[in-house]
Steps between C-alpha positions, in 0.01 A plus 500: 500500500542615858417164659681171453186294445212580266156418637302219341143373516193402298403688185213530253604595144305755299188331360553656157852365474640854474609674819443874493476551876581323827331476840714389795307353793663537843364258759452545872688381805515122541375424150686459171448580134234233463272701728437780250558342160140378523390860444674510162238310296229737625705809417612358165145495364529873434878498451583247225838660425615498863737248659465433872782418741462403866851472651572336834632736769873461566493368857350196676217607731591506868143401595418250223747230394355476150441869435716797403539854629627829362612610847449406865175568684619355829415819690172576323190496722177570309285460811687782672464719191125444498482606864731799449484610134691817584814281526466384138755745359773394742436130444530539125820699535658207685436269203630741240861389529414143405292614205778726377744209505271277293407771251809415296351157427182656367693758297719233346195295410333799333816561299511130409146485358551825313813360336342159437198642317650819360245721674549840660424589862163649408390153387563341841262501797531364852219330692566426865318337786579583864880490536520489121318833488755641742773390257319654203478831685866471596625431148281672241524869604876473553565390141618771262289380207133507595316169476140473380347475846461323833206307643526451874274257684490503882838668539685794649756764411816458706742776596265785416726758664774437242265452205500855366880514485534163326235488229615535140178430311127513564317202349121499544375270773180338617464362854241241604457410866238326712357697790501187718861401424644338818857476366572842346243746640320723250672802660819394322352561155337822615838624617663382177248688288558816701879482458491400133255776413705757691796407279320552172405139423163433341353248745153364572398295804211256485385382842321166487239492777527193722781339302780346703857432380441394144404587143135482397332502161448875511870544567587289196264711289666820627844360419390393151355842427815677624732277298287533186519880525873512554632213288280508190 
């Protein structure tokens, strides 16, 4: 372990009683593991041998006394990014340092569930929302052993300028983002897809017309389909 404290949070055991794969759900800024574990029963309908984990981020949220954060967003201004989308790349670069610091928590947790269930990396997938997606992008491609895949809702790829030099594996990814997102503008996922594709990662972007900062039924269906293909 590279961190002193292992993350913890709500879980949903494999419905079959036998765990052959694991999905780790990474919540967004100001939430906690309870925010995404509600997706697990929907996903589990097609994944009876999959255990679901939704760990709490390591730090108390600076903006919400009851929430958690993976890293600070004190300087993040989505309204400015909507007005000047050409500044998106620089804004994301400024957050990359915080994401890099917290990546060790995610990596340790992946190692923990692999050891707990005796599964290999290709039986583990990450599903992130918002800041959780940023963490999934930060961790998964920098792991030596390639995981099964990454689902990124309403997120962004941080530190794109250093990405090519740091990636060690290329797990398949699917991105889902609302075109009316007021928190993380859709341009973030468009930029992520461009960078990921340029670095040899199989990635698809689904833009949900009119959707704001959230996960809709179509997004859940896309996630279920992706996980079924890559974990079964």
